[in-house]
C-alpha positions as CSV (number, residue, x, y, z in Angstrom):
1,M,-10.0,13.4,17.8
2,Q,-10.7,9.9,18.8
3,K,-10.2,7.3,16.8
4,I,-12.9,5.3,15.0
5,L,-12.4,2.2,17.0
6,D,-12.2,3.5,20.3
7,L,-15.5,5.4,19.6
8,I,-17.0,1.7,19.1
9,S,-14.9,-0.1,21.4
10,E,-16.9,2.5,24.2
11,E,-20.3,0.9,23.0
12,M,-19.8,-2.8,23.0
13,K,-17.3,-1.8,26.3
14,K,-20.8,-0.2,27.8
15,A,-23.1,-3.0,26.5
16,F,-20.8,-5.5,28.2
17,A,-20.7,-3.5,31.4
18,E,-24.9,-3.2,31.1
19,A,-25.3,-7.4,31.1
20,G,-22.9,-7.7,33.9
21,Y,-19.4,-8.3,32.0
22,D,-16.2,-6.9,32.6
23,A,-16.4,-3.9,29.8
24,E,-12.5,-4.2,29.2
25,L,-14.1,-7.3,27.3
26,G,-15.7,-5.0,24.4
27,R,-12.5,-3.7,22.5
28,V,-13.3,-4.0,18.7
29,T,-11.2,-5.0,16.2
30,L,-11.5,-5.0,12.3
31,S,-13.0,-7.9,10.7
32,N,-10.7,-10.7,9.1
33,R,-14.1,-11.1,7.9
34,P,-15.1,-7.8,5.6
35,D,-17.4,-10.2,3.9
36,L,-19.8,-10.7,6.5
37,C,-19.2,-7.1,8.9
38,E,-17.1,-4.3,9.2
39,Y,-16.2,-5.2,12.4
40,Q,-16.2,-7.7,15.5
41,C,-15.5,-8.1,19.3
42,N,-14.2,-11.8,20.6
43,G,-14.9,-10.6,24.1
44,A,-17.3,-13.2,24.8
45,M,-15.1,-15.4,24.3
46,A,-12.6,-14.6,26.4
47,G,-15.2,-13.9,29.2
48,A,-16.3,-17.5,28.9
49,K,-13.5,-19.1,31.6
50,K,-14.5,-16.2,34.2
51,Y,-17.5,-16.1,34.1
52,H,-18.3,-20.0,33.7
53,K,-20.6,-19.5,31.1
54,A,-21.4,-20.7,26.8
55,P,-19.5,-17.8,25.1
56,L,-22.4,-17.5,23.1
57,M,-24.6,-16.5,25.8
58,I,-22.8,-13.7,26.5
59,A,-22.5,-13.0,23.0
60,Q,-26.1,-13.1,22.7
61,E,-26.7,-11.0,26.0
62,V,-24.3,-8.0,24.5
63,A,-25.9,-8.1,21.3
64,E,-29.5,-7.3,22.7
65,K,-27.9,-4.5,24.9
66,L,-26.8,-3.0,21.4
67,Q,-30.4,-3.4,19.6
68,E,-31.5,0.5,19.2
69,N,-27.2,1.5,19.5
70,A,-26.6,5.1,18.1
71,V,-23.3,4.0,16.6
72,L,-24.0,0.1,15.4
73,S,-27.0,-0.5,12.7
74,E,-26.4,-4.3,12.9
75,V,-24.5,-6.5,15.8
76,C,-24.7,-10.0,15.6
77,A,-24.0,-13.1,17.7
78,V,-22.5,-16.1,15.9
79,A,-20.6,-19.8,17.0
80,P,-18.9,-19.9,18.9
81,G,-19.0,-17.0,20.5
82,F,-18.5,-13.9,18.7
83,L,-20.0,-10.5,17.7
84,N,-19.7,-9.2,14.0
85,M,-21.2,-5.6,13.8
86,K,-21.8,-3.6,11.0
87,V,-22.2,0.9,12.0
88,K,-24.1,3.4,10.9
89,E,-24.0,5.1,7.5
90,S,-25.0,8.3,9.8
91,F,-22.4,7.9,12.4
92,V,-19.8,7.1,9.7
93,R,-20.8,10.4,7.6
94,D,-20.6,12.1,11.0
95,Y,-16.7,11.0,11.5
96,L,-15.9,12.3,8.2
97,R,-17.2,15.6,8.6
98,E,-15.4,16.1,11.8
99,M,-12.4,14.4,9.6
100,S,-12.3,16.8,7.1
101,G,-12.3,20.1,9.7
102,A,-10.3,18.9,12.2
103,E,-6.1,20.0,11.6
104,K,-4.8,16.5,10.6
105,F,-7.7,14.7,9.9
106,G,-7.8,14.8,13.5
107,F,-4.6,13.3,14.3
108,Q,-3.2,13.5,18.0
109,A,0.0,14.3,17.6
110,P,2.1,12.6,20.7
111,E,4.5,14.4,23.5
112,S,6.7,16.9,21.5
113,K,10.4,15.6,21.0
114,K,13.9,16.4,19.7
115,M,15.6,14.4,17.6
116,I,18.0,14.2,15.4
117,I,18.0,11.5,11.9
118,D,21.1,10.3,11.1
119,Y,20.2,8.9,7.3
120,G,22.8,9.9,4.7
121,G,26.3,8.4,5.4
122,P,28.0,8.8,1.9
123,N,31.4,9.4,1.2
124,V,33.1,12.2,-0.2
125,A,34.8,12.6,-4.2
126,K,32.8,9.0,-4.3
127,P,29.7,9.0,-6.5
128,L,26.3,7.9,-5.3
129,H,25.3,4.6,-5.6
130,V,22.4,2.6,-5.2
131,G,23.4,1.5,-2.3
132,H,22.7,4.4,-0.8
133,L,19.4,4.6,-1.8
134,R,17.5,3.4,0.8
135,S,19.1,5.2,3.6
136,G,18.3,8.4,1.9
137,I,14.7,7.3,1.0
138,I,13.6,5.7,4.7
139,G,15.4,8.5,6.6
140,E,13.4,11.1,4.2
141,S,10.4,9.5,5.3
142,I,11.0,9.2,8.8
143,K,11.9,12.6,9.5
144,R,9.0,13.9,7.7
145,I,6.7,11.6,9.5
146,C,8.4,12.4,13.3
147,R,7.8,16.0,12.2
148,Y,4.4,15.6,11.1
149,A,4.0,13.9,14.3
150,G,5.2,17.0,16.0
151,H,8.6,16.8,16.7
152,E,11.7,19.1,16.3
153,V,13.4,16.9,13.6
154,I,17.1,17.8,12.2
155,G,18.5,15.5,9.6
156,D,22.0,15.4,9.1
157,I,23.8,13.8,6.1
158,H,27.2,12.5,8.7
159,L,29.9,12.8,6.2
160,G,32.5,10.5,5.4
161,D,35.0,13.0,4.8
162,W,37.7,12.1,7.3
163,G,40.7,9.8,6.7
164,L,42.7,7.8,4.9
165,Q,40.6,8.4,2.0
166,M,41.6,12.0,1.9
167,G,45.4,11.5,2.3
168,L,44.9,8.8,-1.0
169,I,43.6,11.6,-3.0
170,I,45.5,13.8,-2.3
171,T,48.7,11.8,-2.9
172,E,47.1,10.8,-5.9
173,L,47.0,14.5,-7.1
174,Q,50.4,15.1,-6.0
175,K,51.7,12.8,-8.4
176,R,49.0,13.7,-11.4
177,Q,50.3,17.3,-10.3
178,P,53.3,18.0,-8.8
179,D,53.1,21.7,-9.4
180,L,50.3,22.7,-8.2
181,I,50.9,25.6,-5.5
182,Y,48.9,23.2,-2.2
183,F,52.2,21.2,-2.4
184,D,54.6,24.4,-1.8
185,G,55.0,24.7,1.7
186,S,56.7,27.9,1.3
187,Y,54.0,29.3,0.1
188,E,51.9,32.0,2.5
189,G,49.7,33.5,-0.7
190,E,45.7,33.1,-0.6
191,Y,44.9,30.1,-2.4
192,P,42.5,29.5,-5.5
193,K,39.1,30.0,-5.4
194,D,38.7,27.0,-7.9
195,A,39.4,23.7,-7.4
196,P,41.5,21.3,-9.7
197,F,39.8,19.0,-10.6
198,T,36.2,18.4,-11.4
199,I,33.6,15.9,-9.6
200,S,34.1,13.7,-13.0
201,E,38.3,13.8,-12.3
202,L,37.7,13.2,-8.7
203,E,35.3,10.3,-8.9
204,E,38.1,8.5,-11.0
205,I,41.0,9.6,-8.5
206,Y,39.9,7.4,-5.1
207,P,39.9,3.9,-7.0
208,T,42.9,4.7,-8.9
209,A,44.7,6.0,-5.6
210,S,42.7,3.4,-3.5
211,A,43.8,0.2,-5.9
212,K,47.6,2.0,-6.0
213,S,47.6,1.5,-2.2
214,K,47.0,-1.7,-2.1
215,E,49.8,-3.2,-4.6
216,D,52.4,-1.1,-3.8
217,E,53.3,0.1,-0.2
218,A,55.3,2.9,-0.4
219,Y,52.3,4.3,-2.4
220,K,50.1,3.9,0.7
221,A,53.1,5.1,2.8
222,D,52.8,8.5,1.3
223,A,49.0,8.4,1.3
224,M,49.5,8.0,5.3
225,E,51.9,10.9,5.5
226,A,49.7,12.6,3.3
227,T,46.5,11.9,5.8
228,Y,49.2,13.1,8.9
229,K,49.9,16.2,7.2
230,L,45.8,17.0,6.8
231,Q,45.3,15.9,10.1
232,S,48.0,18.2,11.6
233,G,46.9,21.2,9.8
234,V,49.1,22.3,6.5
235,R,47.6,25.1,4.5
236,G,48.2,23.8,1.1
237,Y,46.4,19.7,2.5
238,R,43.8,21.8,4.6
239,A,43.1,24.3,0.9
240,L,43.0,21.1,-1.4
241,W,40.9,19.5,0.9
242,D,37.9,22.3,1.8
243,H,38.3,21.7,-2.4
244,I,37.2,18.4,-2.8
245,I,34.2,19.1,0.3
246,A,33.2,22.0,-2.2
247,V,33.1,19.6,-5.3
248,S,31.7,16.9,-3.9
249,V,28.8,18.6,-1.7
250,A,27.5,20.4,-4.3
251,D,27.3,17.2,-6.4
252,L,25.7,15.4,-3.4
253,K,22.9,17.9,-2.9
254,K,22.5,18.1,-6.7
255,N,21.7,14.0,-6.7
256,Y,19.5,14.1,-3.2
257,A,18.0,16.9,-4.8
258,N,17.0,14.6,-8.0
259,L,15.8,12.6,-5.2
260,N,13.7,14.7,-2.9
261,V,15.9,14.6,-0.5
262,E,16.9,17.1,2.0
263,F,19.6,17.4,4.8
264,D,19.6,20.3,7.5
265,L,23.4,20.0,8.5
266,W,26.1,18.8,6.0
267,K,28.2,17.7,9.1
268,G,30.9,14.7,8.3
269,E,33.5,12.9,10.7
270,S,36.1,15.5,10.3
271,D,33.7,18.0,12.3
272,V,34.5,16.3,15.4
273,H,38.0,15.6,14.5
274,D,39.5,17.8,17.6
275,I,37.2,16.6,20.4
276,I,38.4,13.2,20.0
277,P,41.3,13.8,22.1
278,G,39.4,15.5,24.5
279,M,36.8,12.5,25.1
280,V,39.4,9.7,24.8
281,E,40.9,11.6,27.9
282,A,37.6,11.4,29.4
283,M,36.4,8.1,29.3
284,K,40.0,7.4,30.8
285,K,40.1,9.5,33.7
286,G,36.4,8.1,34.1
287,G,37.6,4.5,34.3
288,Y,35.8,3.2,31.7
289,A,39.0,3.2,29.3
290,Y,41.4,0.4,29.6
291,E,44.1,-1.3,27.4
292,S,43.9,-4.5,25.6
293,D,46.4,-6.0,23.0
294,G,47.7,-2.6,23.0
295,A,44.2,-0.9,21.6
296,L,42.0,1.6,24.5
297,V,38.6,0.2,25.0
298,V,35.5,-0.1,26.9
299,D,33.7,-2.7,28.0
300,V,29.6,-3.2,26.7
301,K,28.7,-6.8,27.7
302,E,25.6,-6.8,30.4
303,E,24.9,-9.5,32.8
304,T,22.2,-10.0,30.9
305,D,23.3,-10.7,27.4
306,T,22.7,-14.5,25.8
307,K,25.0,-13.7,22.9
308,E,29.0,-12.3,23.0
309,V,29.1,-8.7,23.0
310,P,32.6,-7.0,22.1
311,P,34.3,-4.1,23.8
312,C,34.1,-1.3,21.7
313,M,37.2,-0.3,20.2
314,I,38.1,3.7,21.2
315,L,41.6,3.4,19.6
316,K,43.9,1.1,17.5
317,S,47.2,0.3,18.7
318,D,48.8,2.7,16.8
319,G,46.5,5.2,18.5
320,A,44.6,5.6,15.2
321,S,41.0,6.3,15.4
322,L,37.8,4.5,14.0
323,Y,34.9,4.7,13.0
324,N,33.6,3.9,16.7
325,T,36.0,7.0,18.3
326,T,34.1,9.4,15.4
327,D,30.8,8.5,15.9
328,L,30.9,8.8,19.5
329,A,32.4,12.0,19.5
330,T,29.4,12.7,17.2
331,I,27.1,12.2,19.5
332,M,28.9,14.2,22.2
333,D,29.5,16.5,19.6
334,R,25.1,16.3,19.2
335,M,24.6,16.3,22.7
336,E,26.4,19.3,23.6
337,N,25.0,21.9,21.1
338,F,21.5,20.4,19.9
339,H,20.3,18.6,23.1
340,P,18.5,16.0,21.6
341,D,15.9,13.6,23.4
342,K,16.3,10.6,21.1
343,L,18.9,9.8,18.1
344,I,18.1,8.5,14.9
345,Y,20.6,5.9,12.7
346,L,19.6,4.7,9.4
347,T,22.1,2.0,8.0
348,D,22.5,-1.3,6.8
349,K,20.6,-4.3,9.2
350,R,24.5,-5.7,9.4
351,Q,25.7,-3.4,11.4
352,D,23.0,-3.6,14.6
353,L,25.8,-5.2,16.6
354,Y,28.2,-2.1,16.5
355,F,25.4,0.5,16.8
356,E,24.5,-1.5,19.9
357,Q,28.5,-1.5,21.0
358,V,28.4,2.1,20.4
359,F,25.0,2.9,22.4
360,R,26.3,1.4,25.1
361,C,29.7,2.6,25.5
362,A,27.9,6.0,24.6
363,K,25.4,5.3,27.7
364,K,27.9,4.3,29.9
365,T,30.3,7.2,29.7
366,K,27.9,8.9,29.9
367,L,27.5,10.9,26.8
368,V,24.1,10.8,26.9
369,N,21.7,11.4,29.7
370,E,19.8,8.6,30.8
371,D,16.9,8.9,28.9
372,T,18.4,9.4,25.8
373,E,16.5,7.1,23.2
374,L,19.5,5.9,21.0
375,V,17.2,3.9,17.9
376,H,19.3,2.6,15.2
377,I,17.2,1.5,12.0
378,G,18.6,-1.3,10.5
379,F,17.6,-1.9,6.5
380,G,18.2,-4.7,4.6
381,T,19.2,-5.0,0.6
382,M,18.1,-4.1,-2.5
383,N,18.5,-6.4,-4.7
384,G,18.3,-7.7,-8.1
385,K,15.8,-10.5,-10.0
386,D,18.7,-13.1,-9.4
387,G,17.8,-12.1,-5.4
388,K,21.6,-10.8,-5.6
389,P,21.9,-7.4,-4.5
390,F,21.8,-4.7,-7.1
391,K,24.0,-4.3,-10.0
392,T,24.3,-3.0,-13.6
393,R,23.8,-5.3,-16.3
394,E,27.6,-5.4,-16.8
395,G,27.6,-7.0,-12.9
396,G,29.2,-3.4,-11.3
397,V,27.3,-1.4,-8.8
398,M,24.6,0.6,-10.6
399,R,25.2,4.6,-9.6
400,L,22.0,6.2,-8.4
401,E,22.4,8.7,-11.7
402,N,21.4,6.1,-13.6
403,L,19.0,4.4,-11.6
404,I,17.0,7.4,-11.9
405,R,17.6,8.1,-15.2
406,E,16.5,5.0,-16.6
407,I,13.6,4.7,-14.3
408,N,12.4,7.8,-15.9
409,E,13.1,6.7,-19.5
410,E,10.8,4.0,-18.5
411,M,8.3,6.2,-17.4
412,I,8.3,8.5,-20.6
413,R,7.7,5.4,-22.5
414,K,4.6,4.5,-20.7
415,I,3.3,7.8,-20.1
416,R,3.7,7.9,-24.6
417,E,2.2,4.6,-24.8
418,N,-1.0,5.2,-22.3
419,A,-1.7,8.7,-24.5
420,E,-1.4,6.6,-27.7
421,T,-3.8,4.1,-26.3
422,K,-6.0,6.8,-25.1
423,G,-5.9,9.0,-28.4
424,Y,-4.0,12.1,-27.3
425,E,-1.5,13.5,-27.8
426,I,1.2,14.9,-25.5
427,D,3.9,17.3,-25.1
428,M,7.2,15.4,-24.7
429,E,8.6,18.9,-22.2
430,Q,5.8,18.0,-20.2
431,A,5.6,14.5,-20.5
432,G,9.6,14.6,-18.9
433,E,8.8,16.1,-16.1
434,T,6.0,14.4,-15.4
435,A,8.2,11.3,-15.8
436,K,10.1,13.0,-13.1
437,I,7.6,13.2,-10.7
438,V,5.7,9.3,-11.6
439,G,9.8,8.1,-11.9
440,L,10.7,9.1,-8.5
441,A,7.4,7.8,-6.7
442,A,7.9,4.5,-8.2
443,I,11.3,4.1,-6.9
444,K,10.2,5.8,-3.4
445,Y,7.1,3.7,-3.0
446,G,8.8,0.5,-3.8
447,D,11.7,0.9,-1.2
448,L,8.9,2.0,0.6
449,S,6.5,-0.2,0.2
450,N,8.6,-3.0,2.2
451,Q,9.4,-3.2,5.9
452,A,12.8,-1.5,6.5
453,S,14.6,-4.2,7.7
454,K,12.9,-6.9,4.9
455,D,15.8,-7.2,1.8
456,Y,13.2,-6.4,-1.0
457,I,13.7,-7.5,-5.3
458,F,14.0,-3.3,-7.4
459,D,11.5,-4.5,-9.9
460,M,11.7,-2.1,-12.6
461,D,8.5,-3.5,-15.1
462,R,6.6,-4.1,-11.9
463,F,7.3,-0.9,-10.1
464,T,6.8,1.7,-12.9
465,S,3.2,-0.3,-13.7
466,F,0.2,1.8,-13.2
467,E,-1.5,-0.8,-11.7
468,G,-1.2,-2.7,-8.5
469,D,0.7,-2.4,-5.4
470,T,2.8,0.9,-6.5
471,G,3.4,4.4,-6.8
472,P,2.2,5.3,-10.0
473,Y,-1.0,3.7,-9.1
474,I,-1.7,5.8,-6.4
475,L,-0.7,8.9,-8.4
476,Y,-2.9,8.1,-11.2
477,T,-5.4,7.6,-8.1
478,I,-5.1,11.0,-7.2
479,V,-4.8,12.6,-11.1
480,R,-8.1,11.0,-11.3
481,I,-9.6,12.5,-8.4
482,K,-8.4,16.3,-9.4
483,S,-9.5,15.6,-13.3
484,I,-13.6,14.8,-11.6
485,L,-13.0,18.2,-9.2
486,A,-11.6,20.2,-11.9
487,K,-15.1,19.0,-14.7
488,Y,-17.3,19.3,-11.3
489,E,-15.9,23.1,-11.4
490,E,-16.6,23.1,-15.1
491,Q,-20.0,22.2,-14.5
492,G,-20.6,25.7,-12.6
493,G,-19.5,23.3,-8.9
494,D,-18.4,25.3,-6.0
495,L,-15.2,22.9,-4.4
496,T,-15.8,25.1,-0.8
497,D,-19.2,24.4,-0.2
498,M,-19.8,20.6,-0.5
499,V,-20.7,18.6,2.5
500,I,-20.0,14.5,3.2
501,D,-23.4,13.0,2.9
502,E,-24.5,9.2,4.0
503,A,-23.7,6.7,1.6
504,V,-25.9,5.6,-0.5
505,N,-23.8,2.3,-1.4
506,G,-21.7,-0.6,-0.4
507,S,-18.6,0.6,-2.6
508,E,-19.1,4.5,-0.9
509,K,-19.2,3.3,2.2
510,S,-16.2,1.2,2.3
511,L,-14.1,4.2,1.1
512,M,-16.1,6.0,3.8
513,L,-14.8,3.2,6.2
514,E,-11.0,3.2,4.6
515,L,-10.8,6.9,5.2
516,A,-11.8,6.5,9.4
517,K,-9.1,4.5,9.0
518,Y,-6.7,7.2,8.8
519,N,-5.5,8.3,12.6
520,A,-5.3,5.2,13.6
521,M,-3.3,3.9,10.8
522,M,-1.2,7.5,11.4
523,E,-0.7,6.6,15.4
524,T,1.2,3.4,14.2
525,A,3.3,4.8,12.2
526,C,4.8,7.3,14.0
527,E,5.0,5.3,17.0
528,E,6.6,2.3,15.1
529,I,8.6,4.6,13.1
530,A,7.4,2.7,10.0
531,P,6.3,4.1,6.4
532,H,5.3,0.9,5.1
533,K,2.5,1.1,7.6
534,I,1.4,4.4,5.5
535,C,2.0,2.6,1.6
536,A,-0.3,-0.2,2.3
537,Y,-2.7,1.9,4.2
538,I,-3.3,4.1,0.9
539,Y,-3.2,1.4,-1.5
540,D,-6.2,0.0,0.6
541,L,-7.6,3.7,-0.1
542,A,-6.5,3.8,-3.6
543,N,-8.4,0.8,-4.4
544,A,-11.3,1.7,-1.9
545,F,-11.8,4.6,-4.4
546,N,-11.5,3.2,-7.9
547,H,-13.8,0.7,-6.9
548,F,-16.5,3.7,-6.2
549,Y,-15.5,4.7,-8.8
550,H,-16.0,2.3,-11.3
551,E,-19.7,1.3,-10.0
552,T,-20.8,5.4,-9.5
553,K,-21.2,7.7,-12.2
554,I,-20.5,10.9,-10.1
555,L,-20.2,13.6,-12.9
556,T,-23.7,12.9,-14.4
557,E,-25.7,12.4,-11.2
558,E,-28.6,14.4,-11.3
559,N,-29.8,14.7,-7.7
560,G,-27.7,17.9,-6.7
561,Q,-27.1,17.1,-2.8
562,K,-26.4,13.3,-3.2
563,K,-23.3,14.9,-6.4
564,A,-22.1,17.1,-4.0
565,G,-21.6,14.2,-1.1
566,W,-20.0,12.7,-3.4
567,I,-17.3,15.7,-4.8
568,A,-17.4,16.3,-1.0
569,L,-15.8,12.8,-0.3
570,L,-13.5,12.9,-3.2
571,A,-11.8,15.8,-2.0
572,L,-11.0,14.4,1.6
573,T,-9.6,11.1,-0.6
574,K,-7.6,13.4,-2.0
575,E,-6.3,15.2,0.7
576,V,-5.3,12.0,2.9
577,L,-3.8,10.5,-0.2
578,E,-1.4,13.9,-1.0
579,T,-1.2,13.6,2.5
580,C,0.4,10.8,2.7
581,I,2.8,10.4,-0.1
582,D,4.3,13.7,0.8
583,L,5.2,11.8,3.7
584,L,6.5,9.4,2.4
585,G,8.1,12.0,-0.6
586,F,7.5,12.4,-3.1
587,S,4.3,14.1,-5.2
588,A,1.4,13.9,-7.4
589,P,1.4,15.0,-11.1
590,E,-1.6,17.4,-12.7
591,R,-1.8,14.9,-15.0
592,M,-0.3,11.3,-16.5
């Protein structure tokens, strides 16, 4: 289905051609003065120099050709040469009717690609904190948007589950419980199925061990020895590691589920540990990797670089691998096992240079195909009202589950307050479930409405408000539409037998025109991988609906055809809004 702007532009291009000018001058855009017109064309301004004519004269000649047009109801040439226009109500009606009956509202998906999105990155044995919020929320939305666009998308959490941190945990466990069977080198039996620790104990063990290793050289040496034994395959250490992974992953799945974030793969750094030696050897044989100050590196600078791009280090001078090594091995593994056309990574934007090095190295060493796309989407930080990274009241890093709990408590308070104001009683259990749905919308919309690369202020009061550019406001709009549709059915109306009619007032036409922007918006959001474009659209759409709602007595309208047309318009609005919030990763309750 063509975008509405393209259809209007076609009419304008014909008029330019009929007036004797280049048809390409007839490109139409949305009006930047909606108080004056709905659409505009500045082609006459661009054509003035080429045709040695005053732009207003060109505009007037083109406007003459559009006086009896099937699409445009009004075309005015305005000094110094703008073409201002409005479209016919019948044209918008027909466009929305086609949208209503089309799959995905007529959105035309691009050529399908196979993608892997890396958007988790938490370390095992540690609780999720607010620093993990953005990668999970943005990555989940991007995954959904890309799938909606028709791509085959695989989401991978990419756990930090290898290296010294594992050795630290095992060392601390051994200090506390030296008699555990896992530390008996002569034991050959089956190890217990249950872990010798809980997630709470595990989350306390790691920071304790990390602190000790910084103060005690002998303790750090023990941890490095434990890391070596684990990576060398010592049975007891591998069994303990299995417990650490199982307990951590179970907790991570619970916490990510609270964010409505899902991963197709739960792979980690450990999955590529065994293929690193072969990869390194291939880089040496290929003449890509060489020694520099004892370390193994690959040059990745290019002649066009305007800033210094250091070599990509593959192995440290002691032979140990780094994050670079693991990420490159992961790229190799993904290419061999999944053959993706595109790899997308979600991390803090401060890692831009790091990923530039890794991607260049992957291309240079032929770990990926020449046409494989490697994309890093760097996001900004979530800050408190003081402009600094978000912290607890005590100044520590806030656990994600605590942030979610605080948001939910605030939403319950507001739902209760809203019920008291409107004079109806609420079921507190139901209110609790509603608060979770609305709270998630508050968190996700508050994040996604900002361009990913920008820092933003986490303002609980604003994010949980039922008014303004917030998730709760969007949900409140959807719930309002659901309520109207339900009452229409109670009156005996049939929701399956409705047809959108021509607009009868300005606010209705404004709502219809907002709906008609859907395909253009979705195309841009998919091309630019930009959830904030969807947020901006649904905020405008919600505003347009609420303006129409407050000006129109929908359910008391006596003209049955007119009422059915409005109900059809509301149903399409609800479907579009619900499609969009699903792409953002949240849903709407039945009532608020």
